[in-house]
ZAMARGU-4260 file (C-alpha; in steps of 0.2 Angstrom, whole numbers, plus 5000, padded with zeros to 4 digits):
<rodrens>
0) 4978/4902/5216 | 4975/4894/5199 | 4990/4880/5197 | 4993/4887/5180 | 4995/4905/5185
5) 5006/4900/5198 | 5018/4890/5188 | 5019/4904/5175 | 5022/4916/5188 | 5037/4905/5194
10) 5043/4903/5176 | 5043/4922/5173 | 5052/4925/5190 | 5064/4912/5188 | 5069/4910/5170
15) 5068/4929/5162 | 5080/4936/5151 | 5084/4953/5154 | 5098/4960/5144 | 5110/4974/5153
20) 5116/4988/5144 | 5133/4994/5148 | 5141/5004/5133 | 5151/5020/5134 | 5150/5032/5118
25) 5167/5033/5109 | 5175/5049/5106 | 5180/5050/5087 | 5198/5052/5083 | 5203/5068/5076
30) 5210/5070/5059 | 5228/5072/5056 | 5226/5085/5045 | 5218/5100/5056 | 5205/5112/5045
35) 5205/5130/5048 | 5196/5137/5064 | 5183/5146/5053 | 5179/5129/5044 | 5179/5120/5061
40) 5167/5135/5068 | 5156/5133/5053 | 5155/5114/5054 | 5150/5115/5072 | 5137/5127/5069
45) 5129/5116/5057 | 5130/5100/5069 | 5121/5112/5082 | 5107/5118/5071 | 5104/5099/5065
50) 5104/5094/5083 | 5094/5107/5088 | 5081/5104/5074 | 5080/5086/5080 | 5078/5089/5096
55) 5063/5103/5093 | 5055/5089/5082 | 5055/5076/5095 | 5051/5086/5110 | 5037/5081/5119
60) 5037/5062/5111 | 5035/5048/5120 | 5050/5036/5120 | 5045/5018/5114 | 5054/5002/5111
65) 5049/4990/5098 | 5058/4974/5092 | 5058/4962/5077 | 5069/4955/5063 | 5076/4966/5050
70) 5067/4964/5033 | 5075/4978/5024 | 5091/4991/5026 | 5092/5008/5016 | 5102/5023/5020
75) 5089/5031/5031 | 5078/5018/5037 | 5076/5000/5044 | 5061/4989/5041 | 5058/4977/5055
80) 5044/4964/5057 | 5037/4954/5072 | 5021/4944/5073 | 5015/4949/5057 | 5016/4968/5062
85) 5030/4979/5051 | 5038/4994/5059 | 5049/5008/5049 | 5064/5015/5060 | 5070/5031/5054
90) 5088/5033/5056 | 5098/5049/5059 | 5118/5049/5056 | 5121/5061/5069 | 5110/5055/5083
95) 5106/5035/5081 | 5118/5024/5090 | 5120/5005/5087 | 5124/4993/5099 | 5126/4973/5100
100) 5122/4964/5116 | 5134/4951/5121 | 5130/4943/5136 | 5127/4956/5150 | 5135/4970/5141
105) 5133/4981/5126 | 5147/4985/5113 | 5145/4999/5102 | 5145/4995/5083 | 5141/5004/5067
110) 5125/5003/5055 | 5136/4994/5042 | 5137/4979/5055 | 5119/4976/5054 | 5111/4963/5041
115) 5094/4957/5035 | 5088/4943/5049 | 5097/4951/5062 | 5084/4954/5078 | 5085/4971/5085
120) 5075/4982/5097 | 5074/5000/5095 | 5072/5014/5107 | 5065/5030/5102 | 5049/5042/5099
125) 5036/5033/5088 | 5022/5041/5078 | 5010/5028/5070 | 5021/5014/5063 | 5037/5025/5061
130) 5051/5025/5075 | 5064/5038/5075 | 5078/5028/5082 | 5089/5035/5096 | 5098/5018/5099
135) 5097/5002/5090 | 5101/4987/5099 | 5106/4970/5089 | 5102/4954/5100 | 5099/4937/5102
140) 5081/4932/5099 | 5074/4921/5111 | 5058/4910/5112 | 5048/4903/5125 | 5040/4885/5123
145) 5027/4877/5134 | 5021/4859/5132 | 5022/4840/5137 | 5037/4828/5135 | 5032/4814/5124
150) 5049/4807/5123 | 5066/4806/5132 | 5083/4800/5124 | 5094/4796/5135 | 5107/4793/5119
155) 5109/4810/5115 | 5102/4819/5129 | 5087/4826/5120 | 5068/4827/5124 | 5053/4829/5112
160) 5039/4840/5117 | 5022/4843/5110 | 5016/4862/5113 | 4998/4866/5116 | 4998/4872/5098
165) 5002/4854/5093 | 5018/4858/5086 | 5032/4847/5090 | 5050/4851/5096 | 5066/4842/5099
170) 5076/4850/5113 | 5095/4847/5116 | 5101/4847/5134 | 5118/4855/5135 | 5130/4855/5150
175) 5126/4875/5149 | 5107/4871/5151 | 5100/4878/5167 | 5088/4862/5172 | 5075/4866/5186
180) 5060/4855/5192 | 5047/4861/5203 | 5045/4852/5222 | 5028/4848/5221 | 5029/4847/5241
185) 5038/4863/5245 | 5032/4871/5228 | 5051/4877/5228 | 5062/4875/5211 | 5077/4864/5213
190) 5092/4859/5201 | 5089/4843/5192 | 5099/4830/5181 | 5093/4823/5165 | 5087/4806/5173
195) 5072/4816/5180 | 5065/4819/5163 | 5050/4809/5160 | 5036/4807/5148 | 5020/4817/5153
200) 5028/4831/5162 | 5025/4848/5157 | 5039/4860/5153 | 5043/4878/5151 | 5058/4882/5139
205) 5068/4895/5133 | 5079/4893/5118 | 5088/4903/5106 | 5080/4906/5090 | 5090/4906/5073
210) 5083/4922/5064 | 5086/4917/5047 | 5077/4899/5051 | 5058/4901/5052 | 5055/4882/5052
215) 5067/4877/5065 | 5061/4863/5076 | 5076/4858/5085 | 5084/4869/5099 | 5098/4870/5111
220) 5090/4872/5129 | 5095/4888/5138 | 5083/4886/5152 | 5071/4872/5156 | 5057/4872/5171
225) 5050/4854/5174 | 5032/4853/5180 | 5029/4835/5187 | 5012/4828/5180 | 5008/4824/5199
230) 5007/4842/5202 | 4991/4843/5192 | 4984/4827/5201 | 4984/4834/5218
</rodrens>
C-alpha cells in the first residue's frame, strides 16, 4: 500500500472529530393568563395547518447537511459561506430548531444566539443552493494541517511547520494536546512527549479555527500525529 495513503488512513481513524448530538426538545412553559378554549382551538388549528403545509412541501425531499460560516442573518434566512460557495438557509419559526455543540452534547439555543462568523452546519432538504433548515447547529470550526516541521522551540513548546501549499504555521503544544507518533517498526501509534518532535518529520494536525480571523497562522494543537522522516526512507 502507498505509504502516504496508509498514513492518511491512520490519521483519519485516530484523529477524526465527530460531534455527538444529545439534545431534548424543551416544552414551552404555559402562560399564566389562559385564553378561552375557542381561542386555543383556533391557534392549534392554525399551527396544524402550517405544519401540514410544510410537511407537504418538503415531502419527498432528501435531507442534506451543509456547513459554513454565517455571513448574514435576517428574519427568515441565514447566508453561510464555505470554500467560496454560498448557501441560503431558509428558517421556519415553527419547525427550525437551534443547538450549540458543547463537547459531546448539544444544548438548545435560540436564533438570537447566532451571530455573524459563527460556524454552523444545517440539516434539512436542499433545492439548488437553498436549504430549508430543520436543525441548525452552532459548532467549533476545525482545520486539518499537513506539513513538515521546520523549527522546534523548547522554550515555549511550539513547533513551526510548512504545509504542502508552502504556508507556515506556529503550533502551540498544550497539556491537553493529544500527541502521537508512528512507530515505524510496528506501524502502531504511540503517545509521545515534546522531546520527540524534530525538524524534518512530517505531521498531521487538528486545530481549532478562529472563525473571525481568516489570516490566523498560530494555533493551539488539539491532536497531532508525527510521521518520522525515517519512515519515508525505508
